[in-house]
N, C-alpha and C positions, 0 to 999 in steps of 0.2 A: 097342413096345424103345422101351427110353430110350436113351440117350446122349448121352455125356458131350460139354459142351462149353463151351472157352474161349472167354468176350470181354475184350479189352482196352477200359475207356473209362475215363476221365477219372471221377477221384475225385469232384468237387462230380454226378458224373451216378445215380453209384454210390450215395450218401448221402444224394438225391431218392431214389434207387427201394426203396431197400431204405424211408424211413420211409413214403415212398405203399405200400411192400408190407403192414406192422405195420399205414396205415391201415383197405388195404378185406379183407387178416385174409387174400393172396394168400400165397405165396414168390413172388422175384424171380425164380428157374426158371418158376413155373404162368407169372408177365406178360411174360415174353421167350417159351416157346413161345406164347402165345393173342396176340400182337404177329406170330407169323412165322405162324400161322394165321387174321390176320386178313389175312397177307401168300394166302397162298394160295390163301383164299378172289375176292382185290379178281382174281383171276389167270386164274380157272378164268367168271368170270365174265365175261372180256371174247370181242368176238369174235371167232369165229374166225382166223386168223395165213389170209393172203389170199395166193394163191401169187407170181409176180414176176410177172406174167399180167397177171391182173386187176388189179396192185396199179398197174400199169405201164398202165390201162383207168380209172383212178377221176382222176375230176371231166374228162371227155374231157367232158361234156356239161354243163360249169360256164357259164350263162348262156345255153344252151339254153333256146328254150321250147316244148321239149316236153309236148306232156299226153296223155293216159291214152288223149283220143280217137285221137290221131295213130295210136302205139303203134299200138292195136285194127285199123288204118287200113290200118297197118304186117303185122301176125299176119291178116290175111285175104285182101290180095293176096297174100301167100307160101305159104300153103296154098289157091290154086286152084285 
C-alpha cells in the first residue's frame, strides 16, 4: 500500500533531487523510498539489542588475559 508523505526541504536540495531524479530515470518518490529501504535494511543487519543485564556486563573482561584454554579448564571443573 502506498501512503502519501509530505516533506519540507530546502529549495536547493529539492532542485538537486529533481535533477538527480531526471538523470537516473527514477522519480523523487522512488529515490526517497529507496533511501528509506536502505535505512530499514541497515537496521535489520545490526546486532540484536542487548538486555540491560548483558549490556551491564559488556567490557567486564576488557584487558583480561583469559584464553580459550582457561575457559575449557573452567568448564571441565564446573561439570565434573
